[in-house]
N, C-alpha and C positions, 0 to 999 in steps of 0.2 A: 368098532375098533378102528377099522380102516378109515371111516369117515372122520373120526376124531383126529387121527394122525394126519390126514390130508388137510384138515382145516387149520392145523397149527401154523403152517407157513403162511396161509392167507391171513391169519390173525396177526402174525408177527410183522408181515410186510407193511401194513398201514402204520404200525407203531414205529418201524424203522424209518419210513418216509416222514413221519411226524417229527422224529428227532432231526432228520436232515433239514427240515424246513425251519428249524430254529435259527435265528440270526447269528448267534454265537458260533454254532456248529458250522454254518456256511462260511463265516469269516475264517475260521480255523482251517477249513478245507481249502479255501482259496489261497491262504497263506502257505499251507503245506505244498500245494501244487507249484506256487512261485518258488518256494525253497528248493523243491526237487529239481527245478530247472536252473536256478541261479547259483545254488551252493556248490555243485560240482564245477561250474565254470570258475567261480571265485577261488575254489580250493586248488584248481589246477594252475591258476595264474599266480595266486598268492597263497603260500602255505598256511595251514591252520595254525592256531596258537594265538599269540599276541598280535596286536595291530601291525599290519605289514609296514616295514620301513619305507617301501616304495610309495605308500599313500600318505606319507607325512610331509608337512611343509615346515621348514626351519625358519622361524621368524627372528632368530637371535640377532642376525646381522642388521636387518632393516630397523628393528626396534632399538638396537644398540646405537645405530647412527642417529635415530630420532632423539634418543636420550642425550647423546653427546651434543647434538645441535642445540637442544634446549638449554643445557647447562652452559654452553659456550656463549650463547646469545641472550641469556636471561638479563644481563646488565647493559646491553647495548642495542638490541633490536628494537625498532619503533613499536612493534606489537606489544612488547613487554613494558617499554618506557611510557607509552601514551595510552595504553588500555589496561593491561594487567597491573601495571604500577599504580594507576589511579584507583582501580578497584581495591587493591591491597591497602592503599592509604585510607580510603573511605571506610573500609572495614575496621582498621585499627582505630581511627578517630571515633567511630560510632561505639565500639566496645569500650574505649577509654571514657567517653562521655557518660555512658550508662553506669560504668563502674564508679566514676567520681560522684555521680548523683546518689548512688546507693551508699557510698561512704559518707557523703555529706549529710544524708538523712539519719545516719546512725542506726544502731540496732533497735532503738525505741521507735523511730520513725518508720523503718521498714516493717517492723512487726505490726504497728498500728495500721499502715497502709494495706498490708496483706489481709489483716483481719477485717478491716472495713469493706474491702472489695468482696471478700467471701460472704460477709453479712448481707451486703446489698444484693448479691447474686442468689444465695441459698439459705440465708437465715442464721440464727444465733449459734446453733450447734456446730455448723461447719466453720463459723468464724472463730469459735473457741478452739476447735481442732487445728485450724490454720495457725493461730497464735502459738499454740503449744508446739507445733511442728517447727516453726521458725525459731522459737526460743531454744528448742532442743539442739538445733544446729550450733548455737552459741555455747550451750552447756558442754557439748562434745569438743569444744575448742576449734571448731571449723567455721567460725564466722567469716573470716576474710576469704578462705577458699570458696565458701558458699556464695559470697558476693561476686567473686570472679566468675564462677560457673553461671550464676544468674545473669550477669552482664552479657556473657557470650551467648547464653540462651535467648535473651530478649532480642538481640540483633539477629541471630540465626533464625529464630521463629518468625520474626517480622519479614525477613527476606524470603523465607520458605513459603509463608502464607501469600505474599505478593506474587511470587513466581508461580506457585501452584494455582492461585486463583486466576491468573491471566491464562495459563495453559488450560485450566478447566473451563474458563469462559469460552475460549476458542473452540474447545472440543464439544462443549455443550450446545453451541450455536451452529456448528458446522459438522455434517456427517463425514466429510472428507478429512477434516482435521482430526476428528475422533478416530477414524480408521488408521490414520497415520501415527497418532500418538499412542495407540494401544500397545503395539509391540515395544515401543520405547519404554513405556511405563512398566510393562511386564518384565523387561530386562532389568530395569532399575530395582524392581521389587525383589527379584531373586538374587541379585548381585550382593554378596555380603558387604557389610560396611567397611571391612578392612581393605577390600579391593579398591575402594574409592581413594584411599589415602595416597597411594604411590603417584598417580598422575598429577594430583593436586600439589603434592610436595615438590615434584619436578618443576612445576610452573611457578609456584609461589614461595617455595622454600619452607623451612621449619618455622612455625610461629602461629600466631592467632589468625591471620588471614586464611592460611591453608585449613586450619581447624574449622573456622566458620563456614567456608565455602564447601568443604566436604560434608559438613552437617546439612547445609542447604540442599545439596544434591541428593542426600539420603532422605531428608524429611519432606521435600516438596511433593513427591508423587502421591501420597495419600490426599493432600489438599486438592491436587489436580483431579484425581479420580472421583472424589466425592462431590466436588463442585460440578463436574460434568454430569455425574449421576443425578444430582439435584435439579439441574437445569433441564436435562433431557426428560426427567420424570415429572415435570410440571403438569398439573391437571389440565387435560385437553379442553374440558368444558369451560374452565375459568379463562384459559387463553383465548378461546373463541369469543367469549363474552367481552373480554377486554379489547380484542381486535375489532369487534363489531362497533365499538364506540369511536373508531377512527383514530386510534392512538398510533404513534410511530413505533418503529422497532426499539428505539432507545427507551421510550416511555413504557413499552411492554416489559422491557428487561427490568427496569428499576421499580415499577409499580406492581408487577405480577410475578415474573420468573424468580427474581432474587428473594422476595418475601416468602414465596412458596417453597424455596429451597433452603430456608433458614436452618432447619434441623441438620441437613446434610453439610451445610457450610460450617456449623459449629462442631459437628462430629469430625469434619476434616481438620479444624483447628485443634481439637483434642488429640487426634492421632498424630498430627504434625508435632505437637509439643512432646508427646510421649517418645516419638522416634528421635527427636532432637536431643532429648535428655538422655536417651539410651546411647546416643553417639558421643556424649560428653566424655565418658571414660575412654572410649576408643580414640577420640581425637586428642587425648592427652599424649598419645604416642608421638604426635607431631607438634607438640608444644602448646597445647591448649591451656595448660595450667589448671588451677582450681582443684575441685574435688577429684576429678578424673586423674590428675597427676598424682594425688596422694594414693588413690587406689592402685594405680599402675606401679608406683614405687613399692608399695606394700606387696604387690604380687611378685615383683622381682626378688624381694627378700623373704617371701613366704611369711610375712608378718600379719597374721590374721587379725590381731587386735587393732592395729593401725588401719587395716583395710576396712574393718567393721566400723570404726569411728568415722571414716570418710564415706563409707557406703550407706550408712543410715541416713545422713542428710540427703543423699541422692534419692533414696527411696521415699523419704518424707516429702521432698519437693515433687516427686512424680505423683504420689498419692494426692497431695493437695491440689496440684494443677489438674489432675484427672477429675477430681471431685468438682472443682469450681467450674471447669469448662463443661463437664457433663451436666451440671445443674443449670448452667446458662442455656444449654440446648433443650432443656425440658420446657414444656409450655407454661407460660405464666410465671417462670421462676425469677426473671429479672425484676428487681425492685420489690421482691416479696416482703421485705421488712416494712411493716406498716402500711402495706398496700390496701387501699380502700378504707383505712381507718380514719377517724376524725380527730380533731384537736391536735395535740402535740405530735402524734404519730404521722400526721399528714405532711409534716415538714420533710420527712425522709422518703417521700415518694417521687418517682420520675426523675427528671433532670435536677430538680432542686435537691433531692436526696443525694445524688452523686456529687453535686457541688459542695454540699455540707460535709460529706464524707471526705472529700479532698481537703477542705479547710481543716477538718479535725486532724487528718494525717499530718498536714503541714504544721499545725500547732504543736503536735506531739514531737515532731522532729526539731522544731525550733526550741522547745522546752528542753529537750535532751542536749542540744548544742549549747544552750546557755548554762546548763548544769555540768557541762564538760563530760558527758556520758556518751560520746560518739562510739568509742571502741568498746568491745565486749570486755567486761572486767575479768582479769585473769583469775581472781579469787573465786569466780563463779564457774570455772571450768571443772568438769568431772572427767577424770582420766579412766577410760574403760579399757584401754589397750592392754595394760598389765594384767588385770584379772582375766580378761578374755584369753590372753596368751597362756596364762597359767592353766586355764580350763582346757585349752587346746593341747597343751603339753600333757596334761593328765589323760585326755582322750587318746592322744597318740601313743602314750606309754601303755595304756590299758586296752585300747581298742584296735590299734594298728596291727598287732599280731599277738598270737599267744593266748587268745581268749579260749577257755575250755569249751570243747564240743563244737562250737560254731566257727572257730578260727577268728581272724581279725579282718579289718577292712582291706589291708594289703593282700591277705590271702584271697578275699573275695575278688579283688581286682585282678589278681594273677589267674584265678580260675576262670573269670569271665573272659580274660584275654585269650587264654589257651583253649577254653572250651567253646567260645562263641566267636570272638572277633577273628582269631586266626583261621578257623575253618571256613567262615564265610568269605574272608578275603582270599584265601587260597583257592576256594571253589570258584569264585568269580574270575580270578586271574588264570585259572586252569582252563576255563571254557574258551573255545575258539571265538575269535572276534565276531564271526558271522552268527554264532549261536547267541551271543549277547544281543546283537541287533535284532535277531528274530524274536527273542523273548520280549524285548522292549516293544517291538511292533505288535506282537500278539496281545500283550497287556493293554497297550494304548488303544488298539482297535476294538478290543472287547468292551472297554469302558467308554469309548467315544466313537469317533468317525474315522474314515480313512485319512482325512486331513490331520486329525490328532495324531494318528500313528505315524504319518509321514513326518510331521514336525518333531516328534520324539526320536525317531530314527535318525533324522538329519542332525539333531542336537547331539546325539550320542556319537554319530560318525564324525562330527566336527571335533570332538574330544580326541579321537584317534588322529585326525589330520593335524592337530596342534602338537602331537607327539607326547602327550601326557596320559596315555591309555592306562598304564599300570598304576600310577598314583591316583588317578580318578577312580579306578575300581577299588583301591584301598579306602578312599574317602567314602565311596558308595557302601562298602561293607560296614563302616562305622555308622553311617546314616541308617541303614537297614536295621542294624542291631539296636540302635537308640530308639528308632521309631517303634520297633516291636515291643521293647520294654515300656515305652511311653503309652502305647495303646492298651497294653494289658493293665497297667496301673490306672490309666486315665478312664478307660471304660468301666473298670471295677468301681472306682471312686465315684464316677458319674451315676452309675446305677444306684449306689447307696444314697447319693445326694438327691436324686430324682424321686426316691421313695420316702425320704425322711426330710421334713422341713427343718428339724433341729440339726441334722447333719449338714444341710446346706448352709444354715446360719453359722455354724462353727467353721465351715470351710471357707466362707466368703472372705474374711480378713486375711487368712493365710494365702488364698489365691491372689488377692489384691496385692499383697507384698511381693509374692513371687513374680507376678505379671509385670510389675512396675520396676523391678530391680534390674539394673543394667547387666548386660551379658558378662562383662568382665568380673563382676562381683561373685558370680557363681563359681568361678575357677578357684578362688582362694580356699574356701573350706574343703572342696573336693581334693585339692592338691595336698592339704594338710592331712586328710584322712586316707587318701588312696595313693599318694605319691605322684610321680609323673609318668606319663604314658598315654596310651589310647583310652584306657578305661576311665581315667578322670575326665577326659574330654567328652566321652559318652555320658557319664554321670551328670556333668553340668548341662549337657544338651537335654537330657531327660527332665531335669528339674525346670529348665527354662520353657520347654514345650508343654509340660504337663498342665499348667493352668488353662491354656487355650483349649486343649482337648477336653478337659473336664467341663469347662463352661459350655462349649458348643454341644457336647453330648448331652449334658443335663438339660439344656434348653430344648434340644430335639426330643428327648424322652418326655419332658413335661408338656410339650405342645401336641402330643398325640391326641387324636380326636377322642373326647370323653365318651362319645356314643359307642365307639368301637370297644373301649375299655369296659363300659357298662354291659355291652352285649356279651363279651367274653366272660365276665363275672356271672351273668345270669345263666350261662351254659355250664357253670361249675368249674371253670378253669382255675388252676392254682396260680399263685403269684409268679412262679417260674415259667409256667406255660404262657401267662399273659406277656411276660417279658420277651420270651423267645418267639412266640407266634404272632404277637400283636405289636408291641412297642418297637422292637428292633426292626421289623420289616417296614413299619410306617415311618420310622425315624431314619430310614436309609439315607436320604439326602444330607441330613445333619451329620450322620456318622461319616459319610464320605468327605464332607467338608472338614470334619475334625481330623481325619487322616491327612488331608491335603495340607491343612495348617500345621499339623504336627511335623510333616516332612519339611516344610519351608523353615520353620523355626529351629528344628534339629540341625538342618544344614548350616544355618547361620552360626550356631555355637560350635559345631564340630570343626568349622574352619578356624575359629578363634582358638580352639583346642590345640592348634599348631604351636601355640606359645608354651604349652605344658607337655609337649612330647607327643601330640596327636599325629604328627608327621603328615605325609601325603600332600594334598593340595594346600592345606592350611600352612604347613611348614614353608612351602614354596612362596606363598603370599607374604608371610612374615619375613622370610629371608630376602625377598626382593625389596621389601620396604626398608629393612635394616641396611642393606648394602646399596640401595639406590639402583638395583638391577631391574630396569624396566622390562626386559625380555622375560625373565623368570617370573616376576610378579604379575605382569599383565597377562601372560599366557595362562598362568594358573588361575587368575581372576576370570578370564574368558572361559576356561574349562569349568569353573564353578557355575558360571551363568548357564552354560550348556547343560550341566548336570542338574541344576535347579529347574531349568525349563523342561527337561525330560521327566523328572520326577513329578513336576506339576501336571504335565499332560497325562501321565500314567495314573495319577491318583485323583484327578478331577474330572467327573463325567461331563460330556458335552451335551447341552440341551439341544434336542432335535426338534425341528418344526414338524408338527403332525399335519397330515393332509385331512381335509374334511371328509368325514365319513369313514376314516380309517379306524 
């Protein structure tokens, strides 16, 4: 009896020491020791509670002076007259030239050109879908706005691709440039599109140049990242073989590196087009016109029918461009129509096929011009605004409130606000500032390295220094609530899609539409159903981020090693046991990536939710843009960048280099 009692401590001690040796426990102990020393010092000098006023920096005066100087000198300073002025004129001329070409081609010529390009790239099925999508834009009465948006898109995408390719080329060929560009691209990735608008408007004023340049700044980073990735990931064996032939650096670039990076380059083009098109609606706030302006005006008047009529062409353009550029990136897709066939089909292969397609498009355009059919006939327009608004009115009358047993959408929004958003916000704002920093440090260090934790803490501290601690915590509460809902819905949907091919096929077109729909479009139906406030902003963010979470999680669950699944089945594991003990642990990297992307996408829409009563940092950005207040808008934009950087570091694990033999 005594022996058993004496051996108990000896048995417990190794177990306790084993727990202490765990990396996570060691990190938490070190953090606890540091907190025990630093927190009393900080609390004695700066009281607990919100961020101390003594540690804030007021940027209102210097930013106000900078804004005043820009406005006063925009029409007289040589920098504006001989540089920004020429850039603005070049953008206007380029957009006008493309727009006039589209109008001169007429609806028949544009439709034929789009269908022929899709056919040459991906075959007959996509060509028919492309023609149907283009014709639908006319049927909805949006032909001219669609051409305006397309003209702006062509110029913005060409400029974005050129700028991104040059930056990616420099980063792909130089380690020093790559290290210097990484933080810049990281910042541009987490900065919401709305925050780009204010400084661009101050320099270029309201109009097309500001819209195009804001779109270029927003859409160029993906091209730069993927170009650098493709060049740096070139097969080392191929490069050594090419270098052994005595080629120069330029020859190696054009004959080996760029061809090997073809997939990444085309993927960069695809992502640039998607981001540029998503910016089309946001850029309408500063005078871009086109479809975005129609959506924005409909949002202002809560006209769901008009918004849908303008939003559908944007979605169709996005889906078509996504499919065409995606098909171009696949191996052997270019020139697939008639490739390798004999006789008549061989006329449509290679460069000869592209030349014949161009001739056919021009012939259709000329025929339409001779027939006087340049403009879309008004008798062919289908008005969907009125029936859609009637349906929305019915939904509002019957679903907004008063639904038996379940309440209505307004009741759900109110309950979500009072039961989730308010407690999370109040809890975050109640915490002492040092407790928030400690929590951020612990989460970032547990999932990454001490550098990750330091970056996250400094980003969070910068928010306090900028003097927007309270509104940033309000925004953080909305992001956390939206991410929680997104992950619950996304993981549940992804599990169903990963287990059922039929479910995945049914979900694919829905996810495609949701993923390509611009951010603004989501706000209109949620405002009609939920009213204004923080709940609609969260609902729009959930819908926007859900497709990415579902896709990434489904891919991760499907890519689990089949041998591990077969082994678990042979041991008699049930489907739930396989999911919980095999699939989810092995798919952990994909799940963490899904969380990270969900956070970034939710943050982007929660900020835009400032237009519909979301408040916090989103409201400050919108207010600064509307009033031309550089201090308010830019400080809020910088706080958003810091918040996004912190959330990115807390949710994205850092890959550690393992030592040999470890």
